[in-house]
C-alpha positions in Angstrom: -22.0 -2.0 13.9 -23.8 -1.1 17.2 -26.9 -3.0 16.1 -24.9 -6.0 15.1 -23.1 -6.1 18.4 -26.3 -5.7 20.4 -27.9 -8.5 18.4 -24.8 -10.7 18.9 -24.8 -10.2 22.7 -28.5 -10.7 23.0 -28.3 -13.9 21.0 -25.6 -15.3 23.2 -27.5 -14.3 26.3 -30.6 -16.0 25.0 -28.6 -19.2 24.2 -27.2 -19.2 27.7 -30.7 -18.9 29.2 -31.9 -21.7 26.9 -29.1 -24.0 28.0 -29.9 -23.3 31.6 -33.6 -24.1 31.0 -32.6 -27.3 29.3 -30.4 -28.3 32.2 -33.2 -27.7 34.7 -36.0 -29.2 32.7 -34.2 -32.0 31.0 -35.4 -30.8 27.6 -33.4 -30.8 24.4 -33.1 -27.5 22.5 -30.0 -28.2 20.5 -31.5 -27.3 17.1 -32.6 -23.8 18.0 -29.2 -23.2 19.6 -27.3 -24.4 16.5 -29.4 -22.1 14.3 -28.7 -19.2 16.7 -25.0 -19.9 16.7 -25.0 -19.8 12.9 -26.8 -16.4 12.9 -24.4 -15.0 15.5 -21.3 -16.1 13.5 -22.7 -14.4 10.4 -23.3 -11.2 12.2 -19.9 -11.4 14.0 -18.0 -11.9 10.7 -19.8 -8.9 9.2 -19.1 -6.7 12.2 -15.5 -7.8 12.3 -14.9 -6.9 8.7 -16.5 -3.5 9.1 -14.4 -2.8 12.3 -11.2 -3.9 10.7 -11.9 -1.8 7.6 -12.5 1.3 9.8 -9.1 0.7 11.4 -7.4 0.4 8.0 -6.7 -3.3 8.4 -8.8 -5.3 6.0 -8.8 -9.1 5.9 -7.9 -10.6 2.5 -11.4 -11.7 1.8 -12.8 -8.3 2.7 -10.1 -6.6 0.7 -11.1 -8.6 -2.4 -14.7 -7.5 -1.8 -13.7 -3.8 -1.7 -11.1 -4.1 -4.4 -11.2 -4.8 -8.1 -14.4 -6.2 -9.6 -14.9 -9.9 -10.2 -14.5 -9.3 -13.9 -10.9 -8.3 -13.3 -10.3 -11.5 -11.4 -11.7 -13.5 -14.2 -9.8 -11.6 -16.9 -6.4 -11.4 -15.1 -4.0 -14.3 -15.2 -0.4 -14.8 -13.9 2.5 -15.7 -16.2 6.0 -15.8 -14.8 5.1 -13.7 -11.8 3.6 -10.9 -13.9 -0.2 -10.3 -13.9 -1.5 -10.1 -17.5 -4.2 -7.5 -17.9 -6.3 -6.1 -20.7 -5.5 -2.7 -22.2 -6.4 0.2 -19.9 -6.8 -2.1 -16.9 -4.9 -1.1 -13.7 -4.0 -3.2 -10.7 -3.3 -0.2 -8.5 -3.8 3.5 -8.6 -0.5 5.1 -7.5 0.3 8.8 -7.5 3.7 10.3 -6.7 3.2 13.9 -5.7 6.3 16.0 -5.9 6.3 19.1 -3.7 8.7 22.0 -3.3 8.1 24.2 -0.3 9.5 27.7 0.6 12.6 27.8 2.7 11.7 27.8 6.4 8.3 26.0 5.8 9.7 22.5 5.9 8.5 21.5 9.4 5.1 23.2 9.0 4.5 21.3 5.7 5.7 18.1 7.3 3.3 18.3 10.3 0.3 19.2 8.1 1.2 16.3 5.7 1.6 13.8 8.6 -1.9 14.7 9.9 -3.3 14.2 6.4 -1.5 10.9 5.9 -2.7 9.4 9.2 -6.3 10.0 8.3 -5.8 9.2 4.6 -4.5 5.7 5.6 -7.9 4.9 7.1 -9.8 5.6 3.9 -11.6 2.4 2.7 -9.5 1.7 -0.4 -6.2 3.2 0.6 -3.2 0.9 0.7 -0.3 3.3 1.5 0.2 7.0 2.1 3.9 7.6 2.4 5.4 11.0 3.4 9.0 11.3 2.2 11.5 14.1 2.4 14.5 14.5 0.1 17.9 13.8 1.7 19.6 16.2 -0.7 17.1 19.1 -0.6 15.0 19.3 2.6 12.6 21.7 0.7 11.5 18.8 -1.5 9.0 16.1 -0.5 7.3 13.2 -2.2 3.9 11.9 -1.2 3.2 8.4 -2.4 -0.6 7.7 -2.5 -1.7 4.1 -3.4 -5.4 3.0 -3.8 -7.0 -0.2 -4.8 -9.5 1.3 -7.3 -10.2 4.6 -9.1 -12.8 5.7 -6.6 -10.0 6.0 -3.9 -8.2 9.0 -5.3 -11.5 10.7 -6.2 -12.9 10.1 -2.8 -9.7 11.3 -1.1 -10.1 14.7 -2.7 -13.6 15.0 -1.2 -12.5 14.3 2.4 -12.3 17.0 5.1 -8.7 16.1 6.0 -7.6 16.6 2.4 -9.3 20.0 2.2 -7.7 21.0 5.5 -4.3 19.9 4.2 -4.7 21.7 0.9 -5.7 25.0 2.5 -3.0 24.8 5.1 -0.1 24.2 2.8 -1.3 26.5 -0.1 0.9 29.4 0.9 3.9 27.1 1.7 4.4 26.1 -2.0 7.6 27.4 -3.7 6.2 25.9 -7.0 3.0 24.2 -8.1 2.7 20.6 -7.0 3.1 17.9 -9.8 1.8 14.4 -9.8 2.8 11.4 -11.9 0.5 8.3 -12.2 1.8 4.7 -11.9 0.6 1.1 -12.0 2.2 -1.8 -10.2 4.1 -4.6 -12.0 5.7 -6.1 -8.9 4.1 -6.8 -6.5 1.3 -8.1 -8.7 -1.7 -6.7 -6.8 -2.6 -3.6 -4.9 -3.2 -5.4 -1.6 0.5 -6.2 -1.4 1.2 -2.6 -0.6 -1.0 -2.8 2.5 1.2 -2.9 5.7 0.9 -6.0 7.9 0.8 -3.8 11.0 -1.7 -1.3 12.5 1.0 0.9 13.9 2.9 3.0 11.3 5.0 5.4 13.3 6.8 6.0 16.6 8.6 9.0 18.2 12.0 7.7 17.4 12.0 6.9 13.7 14.2 4.3 12.0 16.8 5.6 9.6 15.7 3.5 6.7 17.2 3.9 3.2 14.5 4.8 0.7 15.4 5.3 -3.0 13.2 6.1 -6.0 15.0 5.1 -9.2 13.5 6.7 -12.3 14.2 4.7 -15.5 13.6 5.5 -19.2 14.0 2.7 -21.6 14.2 2.6 -25.4 10.9 2.1 -27.2 10.5 -1.6 -28.0 12.5 -2.8 -25.0 9.8 -2.4 -22.4 8.8 -6.1 -22.0 12.5 -7.3 -21.9 13.1 -4.6 -19.2 10.1 -5.8 -17.2 11.1 -9.4 -17.4 14.7 -8.7 -16.2 13.6 -6.2 -13.5 10.9 -8.5 -12.0 13.5 -11.3 -11.7 15.8 -8.9 -9.9 13.0 -7.6 -7.7 12.1 -11.2 -6.6 15.6 -11.9 -5.6 16.0 -8.5 -3.9 13.1 -8.9 -1.6 14.8 -12.0 -0.2 17.9 -10.0 0.9 18.1 -9.8 4.7 18.1 -6.0 4.8 15.4 -5.4 2.2 12.0 -4.0 3.1 10.5 -3.3 -0.3 11.4 -3.5 -4.0 8.5 -2.3 -6.1 8.5 -2.1 -9.9 6.1 0.5 -11.2 5.1 1.5 -14.7 4.1 5.0 -15.8 0.5 5.1 -16.9 1.0 7.8 -19.5 4.4 6.7 -21.0 5.1 2.9 -21.2 8.9 3.6 -21.5 9.0 5.1 -18.0 9.5 3.0 -14.9 9.9 3.7 -11.2 11.8 1.3 -8.8 11.0 1.8 -5.1 13.9 0.3 -3.1 13.6 0.4 0.7 16.3 -1.1 2.9 16.7 -1.1 6.7 20.0 0.8 6.5 22.2 2.5 4.0 24.7 -0.4 4.4 22.0 -2.9 3.3 21.4 -0.8 0.2 25.1 -0.9 -0.6 25.2 -4.6 -0.1 22.4 -4.9 -2.7 24.8 -3.5 -5.3 27.2 -6.4 -4.6 24.7 -9.2 -5.2 24.9 -11.5 -8.2 21.2 -10.7 -9.2 21.8 -7.0 -9.2 25.0 -7.3 -11.3 23.1 -9.6 -13.7 20.2 -7.1 -14.0 22.6 -4.2 -14.5 24.3 -5.9 -17.4 21.1 -7.1 -19.0 19.4 -3.7 -19.0 22.4 -1.6 -19.9 21.6 -1.5 -23.6 18.0 -0.8 -23.0 18.5 2.6 -21.3 17.3 5.6 -23.2 19.2 7.8 -20.7 21.0 7.5 -17.3 18.9 6.3 -14.4 18.0 8.9 -11.8 18.0 7.9 -8.1 16.4 10.1 -5.4 17.1 9.4 -1.7 14.5 10.1 0.9 13.9 10.2 4.6 10.8 8.2 5.5 8.6 10.3 7.9 5.5 8.1 7.4 5.5 5.2 7.9 8.7 5.6 9.9 9.1 2.0 11.2 10.4 -1.0 9.2 7.4 -3.2 10.0 5.1 -0.8 8.1 7.2 -1.2 4.9 8.0 -4.9 4.9 5.3 -7.2 3.5 5.5 -10.7 5.0 4.2 -12.2 1.8 4.8 -10.4 -1.4 2.6 -11.2 -4.4 4.8 -13.1 -6.8 
């Protein structure tokens, strides 16, 4: 980046001198100047992409470069808002890590996890790193880690900040941590989890309503459930108080789903239950349930501002 910047500044300085010489001598040097401008623009674009990536904000074109391979782009196709993919192919690498800490260790665990999340968010292929605390049991936390490709989770485990977090919280565990693996159905691509903002927290957190709904469906009803749930999600993200409505599918068990519902307030979440699209969805999927749905309510510690949850343009 430093060499690119120096070259950029030197090139512009040379062009300025050249223009001055042209003005004094009445000579035309337009062609060299145009070529120099083209070179500078190319270097500038490269530097801009690298700098943005270092800050955790990647432009769409750069995101595609760092993301799935071109083969995936050629193989994938959209049908009714759902991305069709080949067997074994994932659009996102999502882990939900469930943690139970010893009583009295809640704040220490939270501070260590926030430090880890802030640095993890700047990893090249990371899209989200949410730190959530149960509203019903403050000793329980959920860490939601989302990456664009399989190298992301592997690389994360090799970072210094992860090693520091792991060693710091080791003695705080009341039980071994457990992680479940998920892929995204809606939104249809990993980049749609990336916040639109560079700022993800502030001292006074917003009291958002975050709910994880775990769903088990009867074998053979998976596709019907997906179709009904994606339709509901598309309508739900249009609600004034909605920030996210993600539909995830378990990687190891195709009958298991996770709905991530985030609203600005608890009142907005209650209003969702009164909408026509929710009532339609509830009735459509009632006979598909293998057991009762389980909803878990969380406090969002990171990100803790609505702008870092709301995506201005969800992938349909």
